[in-house]
C-alpha positions in Angstrom: -5.3 -14.5 -9.3 -7.5 -13.8 -12.4 -10.1 -12.5 -10.2 -8.2 -9.9 -8.6 -6.7 -9.0 -12.1 -10.6 -9.1 -13.2 -11.7 -6.9 -10.2 -8.9 -4.3 -11.6 -10.1 -4.1 -14.9 -13.6 -4.0 -13.8 -13.0 -0.8 -11.5 -10.0 1.0 -13.6 -11.4 0.8 -16.6 -15.2 1.4 -15.0 -14.1 4.7 -13.7 -12.4 5.8 -17.2 -16.1 4.5 -18.8 -18.2 6.6 -16.0 -16.1 10.1 -16.8 -16.7 9.4 -20.7 -20.1 8.4 -20.5 -21.0 11.4 -18.9 -19.4 13.6 -21.6 -21.0 11.3 -24.0 -24.7 10.9 -22.7 -24.9 15.1 -22.4 -23.4 15.3 -26.1 -26.2 13.1 -27.2 -28.7 15.0 -25.0 -27.6 18.1 -26.4 -27.8 16.9 -29.9 -23.8 17.2 -30.8 -22.0 14.6 -33.0 -20.0 12.2 -31.2 -18.0 9.9 -33.9 -15.9 8.4 -31.4 -16.0 6.9 -28.0 -12.1 5.7 -26.8 -10.8 3.8 -23.7 -7.4 4.7 -23.7 -5.8 6.6 -26.4 -3.4 5.4 -29.7 -4.2 2.5 -31.6 -7.0 0.6 -31.4 -7.2 -2.8 -30.0 -10.4 -3.5 -30.6 -13.3 -1.1 -32.4 -17.2 -1.5 -33.2 -19.8 1.3 -34.9 -23.1 1.3 -33.4 -24.9 4.2 -35.0 -22.7 7.6 -35.8 -20.2 6.3 -33.1 -17.5 4.6 -33.2 -16.7 2.5 -29.7 -12.9 1.3 -29.2 -10.6 -0.2 -26.7 -7.1 1.6 -27.3 -3.4 1.0 -26.5 -2.6 3.2 -23.5 -4.8 2.6 -21.0 -3.8 6.4 -20.0 -7.6 7.4 -19.8 -9.6 8.1 -22.7 -11.8 10.6 -24.5 -15.2 11.1 -26.6 -14.5 12.9 -29.9 -16.3 16.0 -30.1 -15.6 18.1 -33.3 -17.7 21.0 -32.7 -16.3 21.2 -29.5 -12.5 21.0 -30.2 -10.2 20.2 -33.0 -7.9 17.2 -31.7 -7.5 15.4 -35.4 -3.7 14.9 -34.3 -4.7 12.8 -31.5 -8.0 11.6 -32.0 -7.8 11.0 -35.8 -9.5 12.4 -39.1 -13.3 12.4 -39.4 -15.5 13.1 -41.7 -18.0 15.7 -40.5 -21.8 15.7 -41.7 -22.5 18.6 -44.1 -24.3 21.5 -42.3 -22.9 20.7 -38.9 -23.2 23.5 -36.3 -21.0 25.0 -33.7 -21.6 24.2 -30.0 -23.2 26.6 -28.1 -21.2 28.0 -24.7 -24.0 26.2 -22.9 -23.3 22.9 -24.8 -19.4 23.2 -24.0 -20.5 23.8 -20.5 -22.9 21.1 -20.2 -20.9 18.3 -21.6 -17.6 19.6 -20.0 -18.9 19.2 -16.5 -21.0 16.0 -16.8 -18.0 14.3 -17.0 -16.9 14.7 -13.6 -20.3 15.0 -12.3 -20.4 11.6 -13.4 -17.8 10.5 -11.4 -19.0 11.9 -8.4 -22.3 10.1 -8.8 -20.2 6.8 -9.5 -18.3 7.6 -6.1 -21.5 8.4 -4.3 -23.1 5.3 -5.7 -19.8 2.9 -4.8 -19.9 4.7 -1.1 -23.6 3.6 -0.3 -22.6 0.4 -0.7 -19.5 0.4 1.5 -22.4 2.4 4.1 -24.1 -0.8 4.2 -21.1 -3.2 3.8 -19.1 -1.5 6.1 -15.1 -1.1 5.7 -12.7 -3.3 7.6 -9.7 -2.0 9.5 -7.4 -2.8 12.0 -9.0 -1.4 15.6 -5.6 0.0 16.3 -5.8 2.2 13.1 -8.4 4.1 14.9 -7.0 5.3 17.8 -4.8 8.4 18.4 -3.0 7.3 21.6 0.5 6.7 21.1 1.5 2.9 21.8 5.1 2.8 21.2 7.7 5.0 20.4 10.8 3.4 18.4 13.7 4.2 19.9 15.7 4.7 17.1 15.0 5.2 13.1 17.2 4.3 9.9 17.6 6.5 7.3 18.2 5.3 4.0 21.7 6.5 4.1 22.2 3.5 6.7 22.8 6.1 9.6 21.1 5.0 12.7 19.2 8.2 14.5 17.5 8.7 17.7 14.0 8.9 17.2 12.4 12.5 17.0 9.5 11.3 18.6 11.9 10.4 21.9 14.1 13.3 21.5 10.6 15.4 21.5 9.3 13.6 24.4 6.2 12.2 23.2 5.8 8.9 25.7 3.7 5.7 25.5 0.2 7.0 26.4 0.1 10.3 25.4 -3.0 11.1 23.1 -2.4 13.1 20.4 -5.3 15.7 19.7 -4.1 18.4 16.8 -1.2 18.5 14.6 -0.1 21.8 13.1 -3.3 23.0 13.9 -5.3 20.3 12.5 -7.5 17.9 14.2 -6.7 14.4 14.9 -9.1 11.3 14.9 -6.9 8.3 14.3 -3.9 7.3 13.6 -4.5 7.6 10.3 -4.5 11.4 10.9 -1.6 11.1 12.8 0.9 9.6 9.7 -0.6 11.9 7.2 -0.6 15.1 8.8 3.0 14.1 9.9 3.8 13.5 6.1 2.0 16.1 4.7 3.3 18.9 7.0 5.0 22.2 5.8 6.6 23.8 9.1 9.6 24.4 9.4 11.7 26.2 12.2 14.2 28.7 11.9 16.9 26.6 10.7 15.2 24.8 8.0 14.4 21.9 9.6 11.2 19.9 9.3 8.8 20.6 12.1 5.6 19.0 13.5 4.0 21.2 16.2 1.6 18.3 18.7 -1.2 19.1 21.0 -1.3 16.1 23.3 -2.8 15.0 26.3 -1.1 13.1 29.1 -2.6 12.7 32.7 -5.5 14.8 31.8 -3.2 17.5 31.2 -2.7 19.1 28.0 0.4 20.0 26.3 2.3 21.9 23.5 5.3 19.3 21.7 7.7 20.1 18.9 9.1 17.2 16.8 11.7 17.7 14.2 10.8 14.7 11.6 13.4 13.0 9.7 12.7 11.4 5.6 12.4 7.7 5.2 11.3 5.7 3.3 9.0 2.7 4.0 7.9 -0.2 1.8 9.9 1.0 -1.2 8.3 4.6 -1.4 9.6 7.9 -1.7 11.2 9.5 1.5 8.1 11.0 3.7 8.5 12.6 7.3 8.0 10.1 10.1 9.0 10.8 13.7 9.1 6.6 15.1 5.5 5.8 16.7 3.2 3.0 16.6 -0.3 3.3 17.9 -2.0 1.7 20.8 -3.2 -1.4 20.8 -5.7 -3.9 22.1 -3.3 -7.1 23.5 -6.0 -10.0 23.3 -5.0 -13.7 24.1 -6.5 -15.6 21.3 -4.7 -18.9 21.4 -2.0 -20.7 24.4 0.8 -22.7 22.6 1.5 -25.8 24.3 4.8 -24.8 25.9 2.5 -22.3 28.2 1.3 -24.2 31.2 0.8 -21.7 33.9 -3.2 -20.7 34.7 -2.6 -17.1 35.6 -3.5 -16.5 31.9 -6.4 -17.6 30.1 -7.9 -17.4 26.4 -10.0 -13.8 26.2 -7.8 -11.9 28.6 -7.0 -8.5 27.6 -3.6 -7.7 28.7 -3.2 -4.6 30.7 0.5 -4.4 32.5 3.3 -6.1 33.1 5.5 -5.5 35.9 3.2 -2.6 36.8 3.9 -1.1 33.4 1.4 -0.2 31.2 1.7 -1.7 27.7 0.2 -0.8 24.8 1.9 -2.4 22.1 3.0 -6.1 20.9 6.8 -5.1 20.8 6.3 -3.3 24.1 5.0 -6.7 25.2 8.0 -9.1 23.8 10.7 -6.6 25.0 9.1 -7.1 28.5 9.0 -10.8 28.7 12.3 -11.1 26.6 14.3 -10.2 29.6 12.8 -12.0 32.3 12.1 -15.6 33.3 8.7 -14.8 34.8 6.5 -11.5 34.5 3.9 -9.6 36.9 0.7 -9.8 34.7 -2.4 -7.3 35.2 -5.1 -8.6 33.0 -8.6 -7.9 32.6 -11.1 -10.8 32.5 -14.7 -11.1 33.0 -15.2 -7.6 34.0 -12.7 -7.2 36.5 -8.5 -7.2 36.7 -6.9 -9.8 37.5 -3.1 -10.0 38.6 -0.6 -12.6 38.4 2.7 -14.0 37.8 3.3 -15.6 34.6 6.6 -17.7 34.0 7.9 -17.1 30.3 9.1 -19.9 28.2 12.5 -20.2 26.4 11.1 -20.3 22.9 12.7 -20.3 19.3 11.0 -17.4 17.4 13.0 -18.4 13.9 14.2 -21.5 12.2 17.8 -22.6 12.1 18.5 -22.5 8.2 21.3 -23.3 5.7 22.9 -20.8 2.9 24.3 -22.3 0.3 27.0 -19.9 -1.6 27.9 -20.6 -5.5 29.1 -18.7 -8.1 26.5 -15.2 -7.4 24.0 -17.0 -5.7 22.7 -17.6 -2.3 20.5 -20.3 -1.6 18.9 -21.0 1.9 17.6 -24.3 2.8 15.1 -23.8 5.1 13.3 -26.6 7.3 9.4 -27.2 7.4 8.2 -28.6 10.8 5.6 -30.5 12.0 2.4 -28.6 13.4 2.9 -30.3 16.6 6.9 -29.7 17.1 7.5 -28.2 20.2 9.0 -24.5 19.6 11.2 -25.0 22.7 13.3 -27.7 21.6 14.1 -26.8 17.8 17.4 -27.1 16.8 19.9 -28.2 13.5 19.3 -31.8 13.7 15.6 -31.6 14.2 14.0 -33.7 11.3 11.7 -31.5 8.8 10.8 -31.4 5.3 13.8 -28.9 3.9 13.1 -26.4 1.0 14.9 -24.7 -1.3 14.6 -20.5 -2.0 16.8 -18.0 -3.4 17.8 -16.0 -0.7 17.6 -12.7 -2.6 15.8 -13.5 -5.1 18.3 -14.1 -7.9 17.0 -16.9 -10.9 17.5 -20.5 -10.2 16.3 -21.6 -13.2 19.7 -22.1 -15.7 20.0 -24.6 -12.7 16.6 -26.2 -13.3 15.6 -25.2 -9.7 12.6 -22.9 -8.5 11.1 -21.5 -4.7 9.7 -24.7 -2.9 12.0 -27.2 -4.1 12.0 -30.4 -1.3 15.4 -31.6 -1.8 15.8 -35.0 -0.3 19.6 -36.2 -0.9 22.3 -34.2 -1.4 25.3 -36.3 -3.4 23.1 -39.7 -3.1 23.1 -39.2 0.9 19.3 -38.9 2.3 19.0 -35.6 3.9 16.4 -35.3 7.0 18.0 -32.3 9.0 20.0 -28.9 8.1 23.0 -31.2 9.6 22.6 -34.0 7.0 22.6 -30.5 4.7 26.0 -29.5 5.9 27.8 -32.6 5.9 26.8 -34.0 2.7 27.6 -30.8 0.4 30.9 -30.7 -1.2 33.0 -27.9 -1.0 35.3 -28.6 -3.4 33.3 -30.2 -6.3 30.6 -30.3 -8.3 26.9 -31.4 -6.3 23.7 -33.6 -7.0 20.5 -32.5 -5.5 17.8 -34.8 -5.7 15.0 -32.5 -5.6 11.3 -33.6 -5.6 9.2 -32.1 -8.4 5.3 -33.1 -9.0 6.4 -36.2 -6.3 9.2 -37.4 -8.6 12.5 -37.1 -8.0 14.9 -35.0 -10.0 18.9 -34.7 -10.2 19.8 -31.4 -10.0 23.7 -30.5 -10.3 25.2 -27.2 -8.9 28.6 -25.7 -8.6 30.9 -26.7 -5.7 29.0 -24.7 -2.6 30.1 -22.6 0.6 27.9 -23.9 3.7 27.0 -21.6 6.3 24.6 -23.0 9.4 23.1 -20.4 10.9 21.1 -21.7 14.3 18.0 -20.9 15.6 17.0 -17.4 17.1 15.6 -18.3 20.8 14.0 -15.4 23.5 11.4 -15.6 26.2 7.6 -15.7 25.3 4.9 -15.9 27.3 3.9 -18.7 24.6 0.5 -17.2 23.8 -0.9 -15.5 20.7 -2.7 -12.4 20.1 -5.7 -11.7 18.4 -6.0 -9.5 15.3 -9.0 -7.3 16.2 -10.5 -5.8 12.9 -13.5 -3.8 13.7 -16.1 -2.3 10.8 -16.2 1.1 9.9 -20.1 2.4 8.8 -19.4 5.7 7.6 -22.6 7.3 5.6 -22.0 8.5 2.0 -21.5 12.5 3.0 -18.6 11.6 5.9 -16.6 9.4 2.9 -16.9 12.2 0.1 -16.0 14.9 3.1 -12.6 12.8 4.1 -11.8 12.0 0.5 -11.9 16.0 -0.3 -10.2 16.9 2.7 -7.2 14.6 2.1 -6.8 15.5 -1.2 -6.9 19.2 -0.5 -4.7 18.6 2.4 -2.1 16.8 0.1 -2.6 19.1 -2.7 -1.6 21.8 -0.4 1.4 20.0 0.5 2.4 19.6 -2.6 2.2 23.4 -4.0 3.8 24.7 -0.5 8.0 24.8 -0.9 8.1 23.9 3.1 6.8 20.4 2.4 8.6 17.1 1.4 6.0 16.4 -1.1 6.7 16.6 -4.7 5.5 15.5 -7.9 7.4 12.2 -8.1 5.4 11.4 -5.0 2.1 11.2 -7.1 0.8 8.0 -8.7 0.2 7.5 -12.3 -2.5 4.9 -13.4 0.9 2.5 -13.1 0.9 3.2 -9.3 -3.1 3.3 -9.2 -3.5 -0.1 -10.9 -0.6 -1.9 -8.4 -2.7 -0.6 -5.7 -6.3 -1.6 -6.8 -4.3 -4.8 -7.4 -3.2 -5.2 -3.7 -6.8 -4.0 -2.6 -8.5 -6.8 -4.7 -6.6 -9.4 -3.1 -7.1 -8.1 0.3 -10.7 -7.4 0.4 -13.3 -6.0 -2.4 -14.3 -3.4 0.5 -10.8 -1.7 0.4 -10.9 -2.0 -2.9 -14.5 0.3 -3.2 -13.1 2.6 -0.9 -10.0 3.4 -3.2 -12.3 3.6 -6.0 -14.1 6.5 -4.6 -11.1 8.4 -3.7 -9.7 7.2 -7.6 -13.2 9.1 -9.0 -13.2 11.8 -6.5 -9.9 13.0 -7.4 -10.5 12.2 -11.0 -13.2 14.9 -11.0 -11.5 17.5 -9.2 -8.3 17.0 -11.6 -10.5 17.3 -14.6 -11.6 20.3 -13.6 -8.7 22.3 -13.0 -8.8 25.0 -15.6 -6.3 23.8 -18.0 -7.3 23.6 -21.6 -6.8 19.6 -22.0 -9.2 19.1 -19.1 -12.8 19.4 -18.4 -12.2 22.8 -16.6 -10.2 24.6 -19.2 -13.3 24.3 -21.5 -15.3 25.4 -19.2 -13.7 28.6 -18.6 -12.8 28.8 -22.5 -17.2 28.9 -22.7 -17.9 31.3 -19.8 -15.0 33.9 -21.3 -16.9 33.7 -24.5 -20.1 34.2 -23.1 -19.0 36.7 -21.0 -17.3 39.0 -23.5 -19.1 38.1 -26.8 -16.1 36.7 -28.7 -16.2 33.7 -30.4 -13.2 32.2 -29.7 -12.2 29.9 -33.2 -12.5 26.4 -32.0 -9.0 25.3 -34.1 -6.9 27.7 -31.7 -8.5 25.7 -28.6 -8.0 22.5 -30.4 -4.3 23.3 -30.6 -3.9 24.4 -27.1 -5.5 21.2 -26.0 -3.3 19.6 -28.0 -0.2 21.0 -26.8 -1.3 20.5 -23.3 -2.3 16.9 -23.8 1.2 16.4 -24.7 2.1 18.2 -21.2 0.1 16.0 -19.5 1.8 12.8 -21.0 5.0 13.8 -20.3 4.0 14.3 -16.5 2.7 10.9 -16.6 5.3 9.2 -17.7 7.4 11.3 -15.1 5.0 10.0 -12.3 5.0 6.6 -13.8 8.7 6.1 -13.8 9.0 7.1 -9.9 5.9 4.3 -9.9 7.7 1.4 -11.5 11.0 2.7 -9.1 8.3 2.1 -5.9 7.2 -1.4 -7.5 10.6 -2.8 -7.9 11.6 -1.5 -4.5 8.2 -3.0 -3.0 8.7 -6.2 -4.7 12.3 -6.3 -3.3 10.3 -5.6 0.3 7.9 -8.1 -0.5 10.7 -10.9 -1.5 12.6 -10.3 2.0 9.1 -10.5 4.3 8.2 -13.7 2.6 12.0 -15.0 3.6 11.3 -13.6 7.3 7.4 -15.2 7.4 9.4 -18.5 6.1 12.0 -18.4 8.8 9.3 -17.4 11.0 8.2 -19.6 14.1 
């Protein structure tokens, strides 16, 4: 837990430090006075003076600044300084050099990280590199709860179709497909969102027009979607003990089921669940092999008990030994019984928390879910005996209603498929180009009134920190990839011609040089102050939606965790 947080601090603050150090170094080289170097805004949490410069960490981690009173007067924001006597104004050349060195420092930092990533490689799911449709969803559920036929199915997209372009933009992988659909700006004569696709089907080029719908995934804002998933390599990694058939082996790559091409694990499950045996074609040892494989009725979700008391729903979920047969799981099967809040409610007021093992209810031992259902008192208080630090502790809860949910059985092949990860070794130029392309496409959609991308879709510091934390927990190479994108975008953003940004300083300096008229530094400082407050307002607005996405994501993660606990 500490290591991911440490990485977030290093790389998020590091990107700011790199940017501000670019300004600082250029200012020192040009002989300018630099009274303060701050990471963050507002009151100082820590400060130390080295030479003429005070280095500080400030309360609000929304960026940073280097105080340069010879360039602009920002006393209202940066604080007042006692300036040395005889301090000369900065020249136009000084201003331009100091301004552009911040973004240049970010670009150099991104290039350095991209060199590291080129050497180490970036791990990605192999399916994300495919542009072939592996699965077409039948329906999509809108945020309103309405279930609609997926645009991909309505538009005639089929499994096995290879998408080569969307709205005229070339497609290289499935990430491109998702992004181009989400950022699309096309609409039909009725004002409905439209995605024009060029596909290859059976060696023929076809043009399809799809009508994406707006849905939110993982708690994010609504984005255009059509309901497709990429092609997967279905390679058998493990045979479960229930699968005795010799026609399937570890390492087999599944090609067809009942003579139909299968390109996604969902399709495989749907085929198998409806048959007691299937005709399987696999690739093995350099050749295609065909054979019949019996399916196995197996529990895919555990049985569990729901206890409802007051406004709380609490799950009692069994955890079985590893050698338990999944084909014989029942409510009476013995296992370790653990308590979990079903919808994330706080159980602290009952001296309970997720993951506690219940061993007795009202004085009676409990070994399985049937014991729990029998022992709970529906018309009076209940005493649960739980294990805390291997010690038995009695906890009293109110009368509770009991609901016993049976195990979910379906026919399965009795195999586990391999998660295939491949390493990408992109040269720095390709990495930087990819970031620039995606940034320009996103910015173009943001400015286009026909798109469904708005300011609320952007991420502020809160969203960036959360994403950095997620990547740091997954793989440091994914973190490096995201930091590269942050630094390139930071450089682009700071070169916009707005007074509060580096680009604004460059524009004013060029105008001064071209017209020969000296603009008053204080006036420019006032403009910077105004735009800085506007920028803070924008960051606050974006951060509001960051927090909304964070809350929604946490709820989804709680539900995913619950599903994972129930899964066998």
